[in-house]
C-alpha positions in Angstrom: 22.0 19.3 5.6 21.7 19.4 1.8 24.3 17.4 -0.1 26.9 20.1 -0.8 29.3 18.1 -2.9 29.9 19.3 -6.4 30.0 16.4 -8.9 30.9 16.4 -12.5 28.2 15.3 -14.9 30.1 12.1 -15.6 29.6 11.0 -12.0 25.8 10.9 -12.5 24.1 8.0 -14.3 20.9 10.0 -14.5 20.4 13.8 -14.7 16.8 15.1 -14.9 17.1 18.9 -15.4 14.3 21.4 -15.0 11.6 18.8 -15.4 8.1 20.3 -15.7 5.0 18.3 -16.3 1.7 20.1 -16.9 -1.4 17.9 -17.8 -4.0 19.1 -20.3 -6.4 20.1 -17.5 -3.8 22.6 -16.2 -2.5 20.6 -13.2 1.2 21.0 -12.8 2.6 17.7 -11.4 6.3 18.8 -11.6 7.7 22.3 -11.7 11.4 22.7 -12.6 12.5 19.6 -10.8 16.2 18.5 -10.8 16.9 14.9 -9.9 20.3 13.3 -10.2 21.4 9.7 -9.5 25.0 8.6 -8.8 26.2 5.2 -10.0 26.0 2.6 -7.3 23.8 4.4 -4.8 20.4 3.7 -3.2 18.5 7.0 -3.5 15.2 7.6 -1.8 12.5 9.7 -3.5 10.1 10.9 -0.9 7.0 13.1 -0.6 3.4 13.1 0.2 0.9 11.6 -2.3 0.5 14.3 -5.0 3.9 15.7 -4.4 5.0 14.7 -7.9 7.4 11.8 -7.3 5.4 9.1 -9.2 5.0 11.4 -12.2 8.8 12.1 -12.1 9.6 8.4 -12.2 7.0 7.7 -14.8 8.9 10.1 -17.1 12.2 8.4 -16.3 10.6 5.0 -17.2 9.0 6.4 -20.4 5.4 6.0 -19.3 4.9 9.8 -19.6 6.9 12.6 -21.3 7.9 16.0 -19.7 6.3 19.2 -20.9 9.8 20.7 -20.6 13.2 19.8 -19.3 15.7 17.2 -20.3 16.7 13.7 -19.3 20.4 12.6 -19.6 21.3 8.9 -19.0 24.9 7.9 -18.9 25.8 11.2 -20.5 23.4 10.9 -23.4 20.4 13.2 -23.8 17.3 10.9 -24.4 13.7 11.1 -25.5 12.2 8.3 -23.3 9.0 7.9 -25.4 8.0 4.5 -24.0 9.1 1.9 -21.3 10.7 -0.2 -24.1 13.0 2.8 -24.9 13.8 3.2 -21.1 14.5 -0.6 -20.8 16.8 -0.4 -23.9 18.8 2.2 -22.0 19.1 0.1 -18.8 16.2 1.5 -16.8 13.8 -0.9 -15.1 10.9 -0.4 -12.8 9.5 -2.7 -10.1 5.9 -1.5 -9.6 4.1 -1.5 -6.2 1.4 -3.8 -7.6 3.2 -6.7 -9.2 2.9 -7.1 -12.9 2.8 -10.9 -13.0 0.5 -13.4 -14.7 -0.8 -15.6 -11.8 -1.6 -18.6 -14.1 2.0 -18.8 -15.6 5.1 -20.2 -14.0 7.9 -18.0 -12.5 10.1 -18.8 -15.6 7.3 -18.0 -18.1 6.7 -14.6 -16.3 10.5 -14.0 -16.4 10.7 -14.1 -20.2 7.4 -12.5 -21.2 8.0 -10.3 -24.2 11.3 -11.9 -24.9 10.2 -15.5 -25.0 12.8 -18.0 -26.2 11.3 -20.4 -28.8 12.0 -23.7 -30.3 11.9 -23.7 -34.1 10.6 -20.2 -33.9 7.1 -21.4 -32.9 7.0 -23.2 -29.5 8.0 -21.6 -26.2 11.3 -23.1 -25.1 10.4 -23.7 -21.4 13.7 -25.4 -20.7 15.5 -22.3 -21.9 13.2 -20.1 -19.8 13.9 -22.2 -16.7 17.7 -22.1 -17.4 17.6 -18.2 -17.7 15.7 -17.9 -14.5 18.1 -20.2 -12.6 21.1 -18.4 -14.0 19.9 -14.9 -12.9 18.5 -16.2 -9.6 22.0 -17.6 -8.7 23.9 -14.6 -10.1 22.0 -12.1 -8.0 21.3 -14.3 -5.0 17.5 -13.9 -5.5 16.2 -17.3 -4.8 13.0 -18.3 -6.7 11.4 -21.5 -7.9 11.4 -21.4 -11.8 8.7 -24.0 -12.3 6.3 -22.8 -9.6 3.0 -21.1 -10.6 3.0 -17.5 -9.6 -0.4 -18.0 -8.0 1.1 -20.4 -5.5 4.3 -18.6 -4.5 4.6 -16.3 -1.4 4.5 -12.5 -1.8 8.2 -12.2 -1.0 9.2 -14.4 -3.9 6.9 -12.4 -6.2 8.9 -9.4 -5.3 12.1 -11.2 -6.3 10.6 -12.3 -9.6 9.8 -8.7 -10.4 13.4 -7.6 -9.7 14.8 -10.4 -11.7 12.5 -9.5 -14.6 14.1 -6.1 -14.7 17.6 -7.4 -14.4 17.2 -10.1 -17.1 16.2 -7.3 -19.5 19.5 -5.5 -18.8 18.5 -2.9 -16.2 21.3 -1.1 -14.4 19.0 1.5 -12.9 16.1 0.1 -10.9 13.1 2.2 -9.8 11.4 0.5 -6.9 8.0 1.8 -5.9 7.0 0.9 -2.3 9.0 -2.4 -2.5 8.3 -3.5 1.1 4.6 -2.6 1.3 3.5 -6.3 1.6 6.6 -7.9 3.1 7.3 -9.1 6.7 10.2 -7.7 8.6 12.2 -10.9 7.8 11.4 -10.6 4.1 12.3 -6.9 4.2 15.6 -7.6 5.9 16.4 -10.2 3.2 15.4 -7.8 0.4 17.7 -5.2 1.9 20.7 -7.6 1.8 19.9 -8.2 -1.9 19.6 -4.5 -2.7 22.9 -3.8 -1.0 24.4 -6.6 -3.0 23.2 -5.0 -6.2 24.5 -1.6 -5.1 27.9 -3.1 -4.5 27.9 -4.5 -8.0 27.4 -0.9 -9.4 23.6 -0.9 -9.8 21.7 2.3 -9.0 18.4 2.0 -7.1 15.6 4.6 -6.7 13.8 3.6 -3.5 10.3 5.1 -3.2 8.8 4.6 0.3 6.8 6.2 3.1 8.5 4.0 5.7 11.0 6.3 7.4 12.8 3.6 9.3 13.6 1.8 6.1 14.7 5.0 4.4 17.2 5.6 7.2 18.5 2.1 7.0 18.9 1.4 3.3 19.5 4.7 1.5 22.6 6.8 0.9 20.9 10.0 -0.2 17.3 11.2 -0.5 15.4 13.8 -2.5 12.3 15.2 -0.9 9.4 16.6 -3.0 6.5 18.8 -2.0 3.8 20.3 -4.2 5.6 19.3 -7.4 8.9 20.8 -6.4 12.2 19.5 -5.0 12.7 20.5 -1.4 16.4 19.5 -1.7 18.8 16.6 -1.8 20.2 15.3 1.5 22.7 12.7 2.7 20.6 10.3 4.7 23.1 10.2 7.5 22.7 14.0 8.0 18.9 14.1 8.6 16.5 12.6 11.1 13.1 11.1 10.6 11.5 14.2 12.0 13.5 16.4 9.6 12.2 14.3 6.7 8.6 14.5 7.8 8.8 18.3 8.3 10.2 18.8 4.8 7.6 16.5 3.3 4.6 18.0 5.0 5.7 21.5 5.9 5.0 21.0 9.6 6.0 18.8 12.5 4.4 15.3 12.4 3.7 13.0 15.3 5.2 9.7 14.2 4.0 7.5 17.1 0.4 6.7 18.0 -0.8 8.1 21.3 -3.7 6.3 22.9 -5.3 5.5 26.2 -5.8 1.9 27.3 -8.9 0.4 25.9 -11.9 -0.5 28.0 -13.7 -3.0 25.8 -17.5 -3.4 26.1 -20.0 -5.8 24.6 -19.2 -7.9 21.6 -20.3 -6.2 18.3 -18.8 -8.5 15.6 -18.9 -12.2 16.3 -17.4 -14.6 13.8 -17.5 -18.4 14.3 -15.9 -21.2 12.2 -15.7 -19.2 9.0 -14.5 -21.3 6.0 -14.0 -20.4 2.4 -12.5 -22.3 -0.6 -11.6 -20.1 -3.6 -12.0 -20.7 -7.3 -8.6 -22.5 -7.4 -9.9 -24.9 -4.7 -7.5 -23.4 -2.1 -8.9 -23.1 1.4 -8.4 -19.4 2.2 -10.3 -19.4 5.5 -10.1 -22.4 7.8 -12.3 -22.4 10.9 -11.7 -18.7 11.7 -13.4 -17.5 14.9 -13.0 -14.2 16.9 -14.9 -11.3 18.4 -14.5 -7.5 18.1 -15.9 -5.5 21.1 -17.0 -2.0 21.6 -14.2 0.5 22.4 -11.4 -1.7 21.1 -9.2 -1.9 18.0 -8.6 -5.6 17.0 -5.8 -5.8 14.5 -5.2 -8.5 12.0 -1.7 -9.0 10.7 -0.3 -11.4 8.2 1.5 -11.7 4.9 -0.9 -10.9 2.1 -2.6 -13.9 0.6 -3.2 -15.7 3.9 -7.0 -15.0 4.1 -7.2 -11.4 5.2 -8.8 -10.2 2.0 -11.2 -13.0 1.9 -12.3 -12.4 5.5 -13.1 -8.7 4.8 -15.0 -9.8 1.6 -17.2 -12.1 3.7 -18.0 -9.3 6.2 -19.3 -6.9 3.5 -20.9 -9.4 1.2 -18.4 -9.2 -1.6 -18.4 -13.0 -1.3 -20.1 -15.7 0.7 -18.3 -18.3 2.8 -18.8 -22.0 2.5 -19.7 -22.3 6.2 -19.6 -20.4 9.4 -21.6 -17.5 11.0 -21.0 -13.8 11.2 -23.3 -11.5 13.3 -23.3 -7.8 14.1 -25.0 -7.1 17.4 -26.7 -10.5 17.1 -27.9 -10.0 13.5 -26.7 -12.5 10.9 -25.1 -10.4 8.0 -23.9 -13.2 5.7 -25.4 -12.7 2.3 -27.1 -9.5 3.4 -27.2 -6.7 0.9 -24.5 -4.1 1.5 -27.1 -1.4 2.0 -28.7 -3.4 4.9 -25.2 -4.1 6.4 -24.6 -0.3 6.4 -28.0 0.2 8.1 -26.8 -2.0 10.9 -23.9 0.5 11.4 -21.1 -1.2 9.6 -18.6 1.0 7.7 -15.9 -0.1 5.3 -12.6 1.5 4.4 -11.7 -0.9 1.5 -8.2 -2.1 0.6 -8.5 -0.8 -2.9 -9.8 2.8 -2.6 -9.9 3.4 -6.3 -12.0 0.2 -7.1 -14.3 0.0 -4.1 -13.9 3.3 -2.1 -14.8 6.0 -4.6 -16.4 6.9 -7.9 -13.4 8.6 -9.5 -15.5 10.5 -12.1 -17.9 11.9 -9.5 -17.4 14.9 -7.3 -16.1 15.0 -3.7 -19.6 16.0 -2.6 -21.3 13.1 -4.4 -18.8 10.6 -2.9 -19.0 11.8 0.7 -22.9 11.7 0.8 -23.4 8.6 -1.4 -24.1 6.4 1.6 -26.7 8.8 3.1 -28.4 10.5 0.1 -31.8 8.9 1.1 -31.8 10.4 4.6 -34.6 12.8 5.3 -32.4 15.8 6.1 -30.8 15.5 2.7 -33.7 14.3 0.7 -37.1 16.1 0.4 -39.1 13.3 -1.3 -38.5 13.6 -5.1 -35.9 16.3 -4.7 -32.6 16.6 -2.9 -32.1 19.3 -0.3 -29.1 20.7 -2.0 -28.4 23.4 0.6 -28.1 20.6 3.3 -26.0 18.5 1.0 -23.6 21.3 0.3 -23.3 22.0 4.0 -22.7 18.4 4.8 -20.0 18.1 2.1 -18.3 21.3 3.2 -18.3 20.2 6.9 -16.7 16.9 6.1 -14.1 18.4 3.8 -13.1 20.8 6.6 -13.2 18.3 9.4 -11.2 15.7 7.5 -8.8 18.3 6.0 -9.3 17.3 2.4 -7.1 19.4 0.2 -9.2 20.4 -2.8 -10.4 23.3 -4.9 -14.1 22.8 -4.1 -16.7 20.2 -3.2 -17.5 19.9 -6.9 -13.9 18.7 -7.9 -13.7 15.2 -9.2 -12.3 12.8 -6.6 -10.0 11.2 -9.2 -8.1 14.4 -9.5 -7.0 14.4 -5.9 -3.8 12.9 -4.5 -3.9 9.4 -3.0 -3.9 10.7 0.6 -6.8 13.1 -0.1 -8.8 10.4 -1.9 -8.4 8.3 1.2 -9.5 11.2 3.4 -12.7 11.4 1.3 -13.3 7.7 1.9 -12.8 7.9 5.6 -14.8 11.1 5.9 -17.8 9.2 4.5 -17.2 6.0 6.4 -16.3 7.5 9.8 -19.0 10.2 9.9 -22.2 8.1 9.7 -22.5 7.0 13.3 -21.0 3.5 12.8 -21.0 0.8 15.4 -18.3 -1.2 13.6 -15.5 0.1 11.3 -13.8 -2.4 9.0 -10.5 -0.6 8.2 -8.6 -2.6 5.5 -5.1 -1.2 4.8 -6.4 2.3 5.7 -3.0 4.1 5.2 -1.5 2.0 2.4 0.4 4.1 -0.1 -0.4 7.5 1.5 1.8 10.1 2.9 2.8 10.7 6.5 0.5 13.6 7.0 -2.7 11.7 5.9 -1.5 8.6 7.7 -1.1 10.6 11.0 -4.6 12.0 10.6 -6.3 8.7 9.8 -4.6 6.8 12.7 -5.6 9.5 15.2 -9.2 9.3 13.9 -9.3 5.5 14.3 -8.1 5.8 17.9 -10.5 8.6 18.7 -13.5 6.7 17.3 -12.6 3.5 19.1 -12.3 5.3 22.4 -15.8 6.8 21.8 -17.1 3.2 21.9 -17.0 2.1 18.3 -15.6 -1.4 17.5 -12.7 -1.3 15.0 -11.4 -4.2 13.0 -8.0 -3.2 11.5 -6.4 -5.2 8.7 -2.9 -3.9 7.9 0.3 -5.2 6.2 2.2 -2.4 8.0 3.6 -4.1 11.1 4.4 -0.8 12.9 0.8 0.4 12.2 -1.0 -2.8 13.3 1.1 -3.2 16.5 0.9 0.5 17.5 -2.8 1.0 16.8 -4.2 -2.4 17.9 -5.4 -3.1 21.5 -5.5 -6.8 20.7 -4.1 -8.6 17.8 -4.6 -11.7 15.6 -2.0 -13.1 13.2 -3.2 -15.1 10.2 -1.3 -17.7 8.3 -2.6 -20.1 5.7 -6.2 -19.1 6.3 -6.0 -19.8 10.1 -5.5 -17.8 13.2 -1.9 -18.6 14.0 -1.7 -16.4 17.1 -3.9 -14.1 19.3 -2.4 -11.5 21.6 -4.8 -9.9 24.2 -2.3 -7.1 24.6 0.1 -5.8 22.0 2.6 -4.4 24.5 6.0 -6.2 24.2 5.4 -7.5 20.7 8.3 -7.1 18.3 8.6 -7.4 14.5 10.6 -10.6 15.0 7.9 -12.3 17.2 5.2 -11.2 14.7 7.2 -12.4 11.7 7.6 -15.9 13.1 3.9 -16.4 13.3 3.2 -14.6 10.0 5.6 -16.9 8.2 4.3 -20.0 9.9 7.5 -20.7 11.8 5.4 -20.7 15.0 1.7 -21.4 15.9 -0.1 -21.1 19.1 -2.2 -23.9 20.6 -5.9 -24.1 19.9 -6.6 -23.1 23.4 -4.4 -19.9 23.1 -6.1 -19.0 19.8 -9.6 -19.6 21.3 -9.0 -16.7 23.6 -9.9 -14.4 20.6 -13.5 -15.5 21.3 -14.9 -13.9 24.4 -17.8 -16.2 25.1 
């Protein structure tokens, strides 16, 4: 039920009244939105990608300004013209993609922009370390002040980002997908710390698509759809199904339905893959496994343990130091990407904006970019535009891409619809192997449901699927068999995912447990 309590203005630390944001191209991201925060609450902001929640928070943090409406913080009407103005009024933001400098230490990152100096010239590193330790102890966010950011685990990077906001005086924290790259243990630890901040009177905006976490950690939630607020609710008064329905406008199937896999011949065969990165760190250490027709093999692991490097090797973004990779018996290491595609390999990349689309090109140009030379689309020197239009329209309809027309620029779509454009191209060209790297990261429940169903459907049609995901629920529900990576190695292999729990997975992901070489070798089906 909507939160029916009437509060006086003084009980809100933030009041955003009638916020409308219209971009120069005429797109209305927010339309008359009211958003209020109580002191000392954890408040979820939810909605599909493109619903307007990110734009709303960018205005609260001063990254963008509203077309109309007003923002009141602690009873004072403000013009938040920049992040520095927002920070000066106690508003901090922890971004989904960490804003840290890898080559600097934790302490140096902590004081960037407010660097303590000796004699007004040299950085006072001792003072930076002292500040970091003081805040780390005060808020029970344990970090290593002198460690280089490039060397610390992702869970600690999250803590550094939170401390960076707190050391600058933030009392209102906006957290964008804070658990996207954390294990269940790290998430549980973060929630303890967030509740501790809440008990000290801090106010937290929690943006997430993970409904289980929303139900566990938040007090109230605001749901947005198509740039408008769908209401404010006490978390204890709604179910996950209620939230999904309000976000999407229809019932959503939250669990994955799939028949038992019947794996066939080996499609992808990887043996003894090794890779040392530019910082001389071994990111892949004797990695060997197979992916077979008709199965989804999942790879789980805390980010930074070799998953990205593995996918890079499989699509020739990089070349390993040693090892072999074959697709249906053909060596693909160092092969041009066009040739890899001709073998029937499709890639849904981790970073859709960098590797998945050309943002300034049309939807049509993006969905046919991998097949423009095919005879039915290309009549020698000229394109068969009628056939291209038909192909684009068919894929837009089949993959339910919400857009104005095939000629709309992909960069103007929501994240979920951009991802649908990517999967429409990658899933529709008769692949024998799909590399799905974080296929639903940062997208809404509706698009997530669609993409997961498609992956299962394609695998059951005989296609081999390698799924890399930091979402434990996703990787355990979708995968038929599962690999856990830690420190560049396969720490565990599970032939069957039935019976696996977050706790079991977390122990292997964090390196607390490791299977024997014989148990791991079962991932190869020689």
